[in-house]
C-alpha positions in Angstrom: 118.8 126.0 155.4 119.5 122.7 157.2 117.4 119.5 157.0 116.8 116.4 159.1 114.7 113.3 159.1 111.4 113.8 160.8 110.4 112.5 164.2 106.8 111.7 165.5 106.9 115.1 167.3 107.7 116.9 164.0 104.9 115.1 162.2 102.5 115.9 165.0 103.6 119.6 165.0 103.1 119.7 161.2 99.5 118.4 161.6 100.1 115.3 159.5 97.7 112.4 160.3 99.1 108.9 160.7 97.7 105.7 159.3 96.6 102.9 161.5 100.0 101.3 161.2 101.9 104.4 162.2 102.9 105.6 158.8 102.5 109.1 157.3 101.4 110.5 153.9 104.0 112.7 152.3 102.4 116.1 151.7 104.4 116.6 148.5 104.1 113.3 146.5 101.2 111.6 148.4 103.1 108.4 149.0 102.6 106.5 152.3 106.0 106.3 153.9 107.7 105.7 157.2 107.6 108.8 159.5 111.4 108.8 159.5 111.4 109.0 155.7 109.9 112.5 155.9 112.3 115.4 155.7 111.9 118.6 157.7 113.6 122.0 157.6 114.7 124.4 160.3 111.1 125.6 160.7 109.9 122.0 161.3 108.0 122.2 157.9 107.8 118.9 156.1 109.4 119.6 152.7 109.6 116.1 151.1 110.2 112.4 151.7 113.2 110.4 150.7 111.3 109.2 147.6 110.6 112.7 146.1 113.4 114.8 147.7 115.4 115.0 144.4 112.4 116.8 142.8 113.1 119.5 145.4 116.9 119.6 144.7 117.7 117.7 147.9 120.1 114.8 148.2 122.3 113.1 150.8 126.0 113.5 151.6 128.0 110.6 150.3 129.9 110.3 153.6 127.6 111.2 156.6 124.3 110.7 154.9 122.9 114.1 156.0 120.4 115.9 153.8 121.6 118.9 151.9 120.7 121.1 148.9 122.2 119.7 145.8 123.8 123.1 145.1 125.6 122.9 148.4 127.4 119.6 147.7 131.2 119.8 147.4 133.2 117.5 145.2 136.1 115.6 146.9 138.7 113.1 145.7 140.4 110.2 147.4 142.5 107.1 146.9 141.9 104.6 144.0 140.1 107.1 141.9 137.4 107.9 144.4 135.2 110.9 143.7 132.4 111.9 146.1 129.9 114.6 146.8 129.8 115.7 150.4 128.4 118.3 152.8 130.4 121.2 154.0 131.1 119.5 157.4 132.6 116.5 155.7 134.5 118.6 153.2 136.4 120.2 156.1 138.4 117.0 156.4 139.9 117.4 152.9 142.9 119.5 151.7 142.7 121.8 148.7 145.2 120.9 145.9 147.0 124.1 144.6 147.3 122.7 141.1 143.7 121.9 140.3 142.0 123.7 143.1 140.3 120.4 144.1 139.7 118.9 147.5 141.7 115.7 148.2 142.0 113.2 151.0 145.0 114.3 153.1 146.5 110.8 153.0 147.4 111.3 149.3 148.4 114.9 149.4 152.0 116.1 149.3 153.4 119.4 150.5 156.3 120.2 148.1 158.9 122.8 149.0 159.3 124.7 145.7 162.5 126.2 144.5 161.0 129.7 144.6 160.5 129.3 148.4 156.7 128.6 148.3 155.0 125.4 149.3 152.8 123.6 146.8 150.0 121.3 147.9 149.8 118.5 145.3 147.8 115.4 145.2 149.5 112.1 144.2 147.5 112.3 140.9 149.5 115.4 139.9 152.9 114.5 141.4 154.2 113.2 138.1 154.0 116.7 136.7 156.8 117.8 139.1 160.4 116.9 139.6 162.7 117.4 142.6 166.1 119.1 142.0 168.8 116.7 143.2 171.1 119.5 144.2 169.0 122.0 146.2 166.1 119.6 147.0 163.4 122.0 145.8 160.6 121.0 143.4 159.8 122.5 140.0 157.4 121.7 137.2 158.8 118.6 135.5 159.3 120.3 132.1 161.4 123.0 133.8 163.9 120.4 135.2 167.0 119.5 133.2 169.1 116.4 133.4 172.8 117.3 133.6 174.9 114.7 131.8 178.0 115.9 133.6 176.8 115.4 137.2 174.2 112.8 136.4 171.6 114.9 138.3 168.2 116.3 137.6 168.5 120.1 138.2 166.1 123.0 138.6 166.7 126.0 136.3 168.6 127.9 139.1 170.9 125.0 139.9 171.4 124.3 136.2 172.5 127.9 135.5 174.7 127.9 138.6 176.9 125.1 137.2 180.5 126.0 136.5 179.7 125.6 132.8 176.9 127.9 131.8 177.2 128.4 128.0 174.5 125.8 127.5 171.4 127.2 129.3 168.5 125.3 130.7 165.6 124.5 128.4 163.4 127.1 130.0 165.9 130.0 129.7 164.2 132.9 127.9 165.8 134.5 124.9 163.4 136.5 122.6 164.7 140.0 123.6 166.5 141.4 120.5 165.0 141.7 117.1 167.4 141.8 114.1 166.9 143.3 110.7 169.2 143.4 107.7 170.8 146.7 106.5 168.2 148.9 104.9 165.2 147.1 106.5 162.7 148.9 108.7 161.5 147.6 112.0 157.7 147.7 111.8 155.0 146.1 113.9 154.2 143.7 111.1 157.8 142.9 110.1 158.3 139.2 109.4 160.7 137.7 112.0 161.9 134.1 112.1 163.4 132.5 115.2 165.3 129.3 114.3 165.9 126.4 116.6 168.5 124.0 115.3 169.1 120.8 117.3 172.5 119.2 117.2 174.4 116.5 118.9 178.1 117.2 119.4 180.4 114.1 119.4 177.9 112.4 121.8 179.6 114.1 124.7 178.3 116.7 127.1 181.8 118.3 127.5 182.2 118.5 123.7 178.8 120.2 123.5 179.8 122.8 126.1 183.1 123.4 124.2 181.1 123.9 121.0 178.8 126.4 122.8 181.9 128.3 124.1 183.2 128.5 120.5 179.9 129.9 119.2 179.5 132.4 122.0 183.0 133.4 123.0 185.2 132.7 119.9 182.8 133.5 117.1 181.1 136.2 119.3 177.5 135.2 119.0 176.3 136.4 122.4 172.9 136.3 124.0 171.8 139.2 121.8 172.1 136.9 118.8 171.6 133.3 119.9 171.5 130.9 122.9 172.7 127.4 123.2 170.2 125.4 125.2 169.8 121.9 126.7 166.9 119.8 125.3 165.9 116.6 127.0 164.8 115.0 123.7 168.4 115.0 122.5 171.1 112.4 123.1 174.1 113.0 125.3 176.1 115.9 123.8 172.9 117.6 122.7 172.9 121.4 122.0 170.0 123.3 120.7 171.0 126.6 118.9 168.2 129.1 119.3 168.4 132.4 117.5 166.9 135.7 118.5 164.1 136.8 116.1 165.6 137.9 112.8 164.1 138.9 109.4 164.6 136.3 106.6 167.2 138.6 105.0 169.1 138.8 108.3 169.2 135.0 108.5 170.2 134.6 104.8 172.7 137.5 104.3 174.7 137.2 107.5 177.6 134.6 107.7 176.2 133.3 110.9 174.7 130.0 109.7 177.8 129.2 107.6 180.0 129.7 110.7 177.6 127.7 113.0 177.4 124.7 110.7 181.2 124.7 110.0 181.9 124.9 113.8 179.5 122.0 114.5 181.0 119.8 111.8 184.6 120.7 113.1 183.4 119.5 116.6 182.3 116.2 115.2 178.7 117.3 115.5 175.6 116.0 113.6 172.0 116.9 113.2 170.3 115.1 110.4 172.3 111.9 111.2 171.5 111.9 114.9 168.0 110.9 114.1 166.6 112.9 117.1 167.2 116.5 115.9 164.7 118.9 114.5 164.9 122.3 112.8 162.0 124.4 114.1 161.2 127.8 112.7 159.1 130.3 114.7 157.1 132.9 112.7 156.1 136.2 114.5 152.3 136.3 114.9 152.3 140.1 114.5 153.3 139.6 110.8 149.8 138.4 110.1 148.1 141.6 111.4 145.7 139.9 113.8 144.8 137.0 111.4 147.4 134.6 112.7 145.1 131.7 113.2 143.6 132.0 109.7 147.1 132.3 108.2 148.3 129.3 110.2 145.4 127.3 108.7 146.4 128.4 105.2 150.0 127.2 105.9 148.6 123.9 107.2 146.5 123.6 104.1 149.6 124.2 101.9 151.5 121.5 103.7 148.9 118.8 104.0 147.5 119.2 100.5 151.0 118.1 99.2 151.8 115.8 102.1 154.1 113.5 100.2 156.2 116.3 98.7 156.6 118.1 102.0 157.5 114.9 103.8 160.3 114.5 101.3 161.3 118.1 101.6 161.4 117.7 105.4 163.6 114.6 105.3 161.7 113.3 108.3 160.8 109.6 108.9 159.8 110.1 112.6 157.0 112.5 113.3 156.6 111.9 117.1 157.5 115.5 117.9 155.7 117.1 114.9 152.5 115.2 114.1 151.8 115.6 110.4 148.5 114.0 109.4 148.0 112.7 105.9 144.7 113.9 104.3 144.4 110.5 102.6 143.8 109.1 106.1 142.0 111.9 107.9 140.1 115.2 107.3 141.6 118.7 107.1 139.5 119.6 110.2 141.3 116.9 112.1 144.7 118.2 110.8 143.8 121.7 112.0 143.0 120.3 115.4 146.6 119.1 115.8 147.8 122.7 115.5 146.7 123.7 119.0 149.2 121.3 120.5 152.9 121.8 121.0 154.1 118.9 119.0 152.4 119.6 115.7 153.7 120.2 112.2 152.2 123.8 112.5 152.0 124.6 116.1 150.1 127.6 117.6 151.1 126.6 121.1 153.4 129.7 121.6 151.5 132.9 122.3 153.9 135.2 120.2 154.7 132.9 117.3 153.5 130.2 114.9 156.0 127.4 114.9 156.7 125.2 111.9 158.2 122.0 113.4 158.1 119.8 110.3 161.8 120.2 109.3 164.5 117.7 110.3 167.8 119.1 111.6 170.7 119.6 109.3 174.3 120.9 109.2 174.2 121.2 105.4 174.2 124.9 104.7 172.2 124.7 101.5 169.5 122.6 103.2 169.3 125.0 106.1 169.0 128.0 103.8 166.4 126.3 101.6 164.3 125.6 104.7 164.4 129.2 105.9 163.5 130.4 102.4 160.5 127.9 102.2 159.2 128.9 105.6 159.4 132.7 104.9 157.6 132.1 101.6 154.9 130.0 103.2 154.2 132.9 105.7 154.1 135.4 102.9 151.8 133.3 100.7 149.4 132.7 103.7 149.2 136.4 104.6 148.7 137.5 100.9 145.9 134.9 100.3 144.1 135.8 103.4 144.2 139.5 102.6 142.8 138.7 99.2 140.2 136.3 100.7 141.5 133.5 98.7 142.2 131.1 101.6 140.8 128.0 99.9 142.4 128.4 96.5 145.4 126.4 97.5 143.3 123.2 97.4 143.7 123.2 93.7 147.4 123.8 93.6 149.8 121.0 92.5 153.3 120.6 94.0 154.6 122.4 90.9 152.2 125.2 91.5 153.3 125.5 95.1 157.0 125.6 94.1 156.3 128.3 91.6 154.4 130.4 94.2 157.2 130.0 96.7 159.8 131.2 94.2 157.6 134.1 93.2 157.0 135.0 96.8 160.7 135.0 97.6 161.3 137.3 94.6 158.6 139.8 95.8 160.2 139.7 99.3 163.6 140.4 97.9 165.0 137.1 99.0 167.0 134.5 97.2 165.4 131.3 96.0 168.5 129.5 94.6 168.9 127.2 97.6 165.3 126.3 97.6 165.3 125.5 93.9 168.6 123.5 94.1 167.5 121.6 97.2 164.2 120.6 95.5 166.1 119.4 92.5 168.5 117.4 94.7 165.6 115.8 96.5 163.8 115.0 93.2 160.7 117.0 94.1 
């Protein structure tokens, strides 16, 4: 249905009498208005006047002023934060943004040739979310781009992997493809797997980092079925993030892998704790929690936040910009839980297949690394056990001494060592 402003002919056809001064009475609201303030439809029926048209879900186009049904208005965007509601005819002059699906003024829309061969229509408002590869000229999502220290270029994943040196992969390189268990362990759907990400800086030199990755992969024989060395833009020059395949806690603790990795990094003048920018992130398989992953993540969050001071000391962190860890003395637990849906949280549920504990600071000290793996495995076990027994809230009454006792007990039940955890806590005075 289309609408227009009435003429004297329309008014006469509709049988509406005029006043002595040539004005008309709106048949809907009864107001005396100008003839041209009346609105007629395709059938020349008077449907409203400009004073009451909103009561009949009619409004005007922000651009051409034509009368339209409110439900037919289309939202458009333009320069300087402009947002308008226009009719279908005016909307034809706008271009649809592929990112948000919104209509934008063509003067601020870019057509980006993407690295995958497609063309992406992006408004200026979203352009900061993309980066142009300085080698092939294609565009990618900004977080998929990697800065190459060696060539001083920003590269897309394909150009990054095509470099002569390829042991350190791009940040977006996938890796969770092989699941490791220790001898005698069974692979079950609810097996506890941990994927460890250890960030290091090797001699503050990109070439040294690549040589270190070569040693891990080619000399020590830790191929893609065991671990990957990846670039991470949050690290200084010479950064190398060591990312393991999913492994059971026993596989992490019984193999010589971490002893060899930390020794090789130290031999290469590497650092982790001392770099000030390195984290130690541990991913816990969601399947371990048998469909109760969110509830169990909340229990782990409650364990950590309820003894905030002790866990801060355990973590060795002073900077929490990449793992927000709220103190319950300053905020509520509900607020602390809200952080968990983001990527950079102390307990992050951002990954679809894992729950990530990001609280720990990077380290090349073997005992500290093993203590962290032991603590993370125990937290997962305690969370699942409490949830299965419907004792989720009981941790609120636990002291730090209670938590340590529960962690050691959990490790014993799991058949895992606790010596490194106990020794580390003693060393840290907690």
